[in-house]
N, C-alpha and C positions, 0 to 999 in steps of 0.2 A: 574393473573397475571395483575399487575398494569403497564401501559404504561406510560411512560415521555413524553410530547410534548418537541421536539427539535425545536431550532430556526435555521435554517439553510438558509446560504446564497447560492442561486443557481447558483449564478454569481463567486464563487470559486470552484477550484478542486485541487486535487493532483494526480499528474501523477506518477506512480511508473514502472522504466524498469529494470526487472530482468536481462535482457541480457544474455550472453552466459559463464560468468564467474560462478563459483560456490560459491562466497564469497561476491560479492557485490550487492547493488541494487541503483539506481540512482534516487531521488525523485526530484521534481519540481512542485511547487505549481504557482497559477495565480497571485501571488502577487511578484512573482520573487525570492522566497527563494528556496533554492536547498540545497540538503544533500546526504550522503552516507550513508547507514546503510548495518549491517551483515545481508546477503540474506540467509546465510545456514539454520537457522530456519525457515523462509518463505517459503523458497523451499519445505521443508518436509512438512508442513501444506499444501502447495498448492496441493503437489502430493498426500497426503493421502485424500484431499478433492475429488479431481478428481476421485480417484478410487472409491469411492460411488456412 
């Protein structure tokens, strides 16, 4: 398997809050950008990951 070197800026981050709602996730980054995404599929993947 070939690995690609990634240029990452360790001073930037993305925070994702799933909250208690079943359908939205709030995202905010260190640059001040924010967005809402459909979190239903994200929650399913998270639940499956935590079962293993």
